[in-house]
ZARO-287441 format. One record per residue: z, y, x negated of N, C-alpha, C, O in turn; residue in one letter. Coordinates in steps of 0.1 Angstrom, whole numbers. Each point is the difference from the previous one (the first is absolute). Layout:
N
   n.z   n.y   n.x  ca.z  ca.y  ca.x   c.z   c.y   c.x   o.z   o.y   o.x rest
     Z     Y     X     Z     Y     X     Z     Y     X     Z     Y     X    a
...
END
This chain:
125
   n.z   n.y   n.x  ca.z  ca.y  ca.x   c.z   c.y   c.x   o.z   o.y   o.x rest
   997  -307   100    10    -4   -10    12    -8    12     6     5     9    m
    -5   -18   -14    15    -6     9     9     8     1     1     6    11    m
     7    -4   -22    11     4     5     2    13     6    10     2     7    l
   -21     8   -10     1     9    13    -2    -3     9     4     8     8    g
    -9   -17    -1    -4    -7    12    19    -3     5     4     6    10    g
     3   -16   -17    11    -2    -1     8    12     5     3     0    12    v
     0    10   -20     7    13     0    -4     5    12    10     1     7    y
   -21     2    -2    -4     6    14     8    -9    11     8     4     9    s
   -13   -18   -11     6    -8    11    13     4     2     2     3    11    q
     9    -3   -22    11     2    -2     5    19    10    10     4     6    n
   -22     2   -10     5    13     2    -4     0    18     7     6     9    d
   -16   -13    -6    -2    -2    14    15    -8     7     6     7     8    i
    -2   -19   -13     9    -5     5    16    10    -3     9     0     9    l
    -9     6   -22    10     9     5     2    12     9    11     5     2    g
   -27    -1     4     0     9    10     6    -8    14     8     6     8    l
   -12   -16    -7     0    -7    14    13    -1    -4     6     9     6    a
     3   -16   -14    15     1     2    10    12     3    11     1     6    m
   -18     9   -14     4    15     6    -4     5    15     5    10     5    q
   -12   -17    -1    -5     2    16    12    -6     6     7     6     7    a
    -5   -19   -10     9    -9     8    13     5    -3     5     1    12    a
     3     2   -19    11     7    -2     1    17     7     9     7     1    s
   -21    -5     2     0    10     9     1    -2    13     6     8     7    v
   -12   -19    -2    -1    -3    13    12    -8     4     3    -1    11    r
     6    -6   -23    10    -3     4    10    10     2    11    -1     6    d
   -14    14   -13     9    10     5    -3     3    15     9     1     8    s
   -21     1    -6    -5     5    13     7    -8    12     5     5    10    v
    -5   -18   -14     3   -11    13    16     3     0     5     3    11    h
     4    -4   -23     9     4     3     6    14     9    10     2     7    a
   -19     6   -10     5    15     7    -1    -2    15     8     3     9    n
   -23    -8    -7     0    -5    15     6    -8     5    -1     1    12    n
     8   -10   -16    11   -10     7    14     6     0     9    -3     8    i
    -7    12   -19    10     9     2     3    11    10    10     6     3    a
   -24    -5     2    -2    11    10    -3    -6    12    -6     6     9    n
     9   -18    -9    -5    -9    13     5     6    14    -8     0     9    n
    23     5    -8     6     7     9    -1    13     2     5     6     9    d
   -15     0   -20     1    21     2   -11     2    12   -12    -4     0    t
    19     9     9   -12     5    12    -8     6    -8     5     5   -10    v
   -23    -5    14    -8     7    -1    -6    -3   -13   -11     4    -3    g
    18   -11    -5    -4    -4   -12   -14    -9    -4    -1   -12     2    y
    -9    18    -8   -13    -6    -6     0    -8    -9     5     5   -10    k
   -10   -17     9     1    -8   -13   -11     6   -11   -10     7     3    k
    14   -10   -14   -10    -1   -13    -6    -9    -3     5   -11     1    y
   -17    13    -5    -8   -14    -7    -4     7   -11     1    12    -2    a
    -7   -24    -8    -3     6   -15   -20    -6    -1    -5   -11     2    v
    -2    23    -6   -13    -5    -2    -1    -1   -11     5     8    -7    a
   -12   -20     0    -3    -2   -15   -12    -7    -1    -8     3    -8    f
     5   -16    18    -8    -9    -4   -14     5    -2    -8     0    -9    e
     6     8    24   -17     5    -3    -1     8   -11   -10     0    -7    d
    21     9     4     1    10    -9    -6   -11   -19    -9     5    -7    r
    13   -16     4     3    -6    -9   -12    -3    -1    -6     1   -10    l
     0    -7    24   -15   -10     0   -10     9    -2   -11    -5    -5    q
    12    21     8   -10    10    -1     1    -2   -19   -11    -2    -6    a
    21     2    -1    -2     3   -12    -3   -10    -6    -2     3   -12    a
     1   -19    15    -3   -12    -5   -11     1     1    -5    -6   -10    i
    -6    14    22   -11    -1     2    -8     6    -8   -11    -5    -3    n
    15    18    -2     0     9    -9    -1    -2   -17    -6     5   -10    d
    13   -13    11     6   -10   -15   -18    -9     2    -9     1    -8    y
     8    -7    17   -10    -9    -1   -14     5    -6    -8    -5    -8    k
     7    16    15   -11    11     1    -3     7   -10   -11     4    -3    r
    23    -2    -6    -2    14   -11     7    -8   -12    -3     3   -12    t
    13   -15    14     7    -3   -10     9     6    -8     2    -5   -11    g
     4    14    14    10     8     2    12     1    11     0     4    11    t
    11   -11   -18     9    -1    13     6    14    -1     3     6   -11    l
     0     1    24     9    13     1     8    -6    12    -6    -6     9    d
    18     7   -10    11    -4    12    10    13     5     8     0     9    l
   -12    11   -19     8    14     7    -3    -2    15    11    -1     6    s
   -20     1     2    -3    -1    13     8    -8    10     1     3    12    a
     4   -13   -17     2   -14     6    17     0    -3     5   -11    -4    s
     2    20     6    14     3     0     2    -7    15   -10     1     8    v
    21    -6    -5     8    -3    15     1    16     6     7     9    -5    p
   -14    -9    17     6    10     7     8     1    16    -7    -4    10    m
    20     9    -9     6    -1    10    -7     4    11    -7     9    -4    v
     5   -10    15    -4     9    11    10    -6    13     7   -10    -1    h
    -8    18    11     8    -1    14   -11    -6     9   -12     1     0    r
    19    -7     6    -9   -10    15     4    11     9    12     2     2    i
   -20     5     4     1    14     8    -3    -6    15     0     7    10    e
    -5   -25    -7    -5    -1    13     9     0     7     9    -7    -5    t
    -7    12    18    11     2    11    -1   -12     5     6    -1    11    n
   -11   -11   -14     2   -11     2    12    -8     1     0    -8    -9    l
    11     7    17     6    -5     0    12   -11     9     9     6     6    s
    -8   -17    -4     6    -4    12    14    -1    -4     6   -11    -2    n
    -3    23     2    15     8    -1     3    10     7    -8     9    -2    r
    18    -8    11     1    13     7     3    14   -10    -2    12     1    l
     8   -18   -11     3    11   -12    -6     9    -9     4     9    -7    d
   -20   -16     9    -8     6    -7    -1    -8   -13   -11    -1    -5    g
    20    -4    -2     0    -9   -11   -13   -10    -1    -4    -7    10    n
    -1     6   -18   -11   -10    -3     0   -10    -8   -11    -6    -3    n
    27     2    -5     3    -9    -7     1   -12     8     9     1     9    v
   -16   -11   -12     4   -12     6     8   -10   -11    -4    -6   -10    d
    13     6    13     7    -8   -11     0   -13    -7     4    -2   -11    i
   -10    -7    22    -4   -11    -5   -13    -1   -11     0    -5   -11    n
    -9    14    18   -11     4    -6     1     4   -16    -5    -5    -9    e
    15    17     8     5     4   -11     4   -12    -8    -6    -4   -11    e
    15    -2    17     7   -12   -12    -6    -7    -6     2    -2   -12    s
   -11    -3    21   -13   -10    -8    -9     4    -8    -4    -8    -8    a
    -3    22    10    -5     5    -8    11     3   -14    -2    -6   -10    a
    10    14    11    11    -1   -12     1   -14    -3     8     1   -10    a
    -9    -7    11     2   -20    -4   -14     1    -8     0     0   -12    y
   -11     2    21   -12    -4    -9    -3     6   -12    -5    -6   -10    l
     7    19     9     2     7    -7     7    -4   -14    -6     0   -11    n
    21    -5    12     6    -4    -8    -5   -10    -9     4    -1   -12    s
   -14    -7    20    -7   -17    -7   -13     8    -6    -7    -6    -9    i
     3    17    12   -12     6    -3     7     2   -15    -5    -7    -9    k
    16    15     4     4     7   -11    -1   -11    -9    -6    -2   -10    y
    17    -7    17     3   -11    -9   -16    -8    -9    -1    -4   -11    d
    -8     2    22    -9    -5    -5    -9    11    -9    -6    -5    -9    m
     6    16    12    -8     8   -12    10     2   -11    -4     1   -12    l
    12    -1    14    15    -2   -16    -7   -14    -6    -3    -1   -12    a
     2    -8    19    -4   -14    -7   -12     6    -5     2     3   -12    d
   -13    -2    17   -14     4    -6     5     4   -16     2    -6   -10    s
     0    18    13     3    11   -10    10    -9   -16    -1     2   -13    v
     8   -10    20     7    -7   -13    -9   -10    -4    -1    -1   -12    i
    -8    -9    18    -8    -6    -1   -13     5    -8    -9    -8    -4    a
     8    22     2   -13     6    -8     7     1    -9    -7    -1   -10    n
    21     4     8     5     1   -16     1   -12    -3    -6    -1   -11    y
     8    -5    13     3   -15    -4   -13    -1    -9    -1    -3   -12    r
    -9     6    20   -11    -6    -4    -9     8   -12    -9    -5    -6    q
    14    19     6     0    11   -10     8    -5   -12    -6    -1   -10    i
    21    -4    10     4    -2    -8    -3   -17   -10     5    -2   -12    k
   -14    -9    21    -4    -6    -6   -10     2    -7     0    -5   -12    m
   -12    15    16   -12     4    -7     8     2   -18    -4    -5   -11    v
    16    14    13     0    12   -11    10   -12    -9     1     3   -12    f
     5   -15    17     9    -9    -7    -7   -12   -11     2    -4   -11    d
   -15     2    24   -12   -10    -9    -5     7   -12    -4    -9    -7    m
     3    24     0    -3     5   -10     8    -7   -11    -2     3   -12    r
END
């Protein structure tokens, strides 16, 4: 069914938008703690989990996104170029936050385009 595929696509896009929103908060938190001694930055795991759900969907025909929620985890590596033990690189974090905002906007545009297509189909009736 064509319409089911569109809704599945919007579910995936919505989940990706949620991950981008969580990632935005994580970047902001990392940037805010740039001067905190011993602070270890956080990151968001999402894409691999989503890819696994999509691969399962291709195999089974059933889309289960419940295990694909974005997960925040601490980057525990002791690798730091700073003497205070903080592993936040403000330039890297700022660039990642900027790219994430572009990704969020792109995802939002995709959701809007999908709903316009659905509306167009229903308006043709």
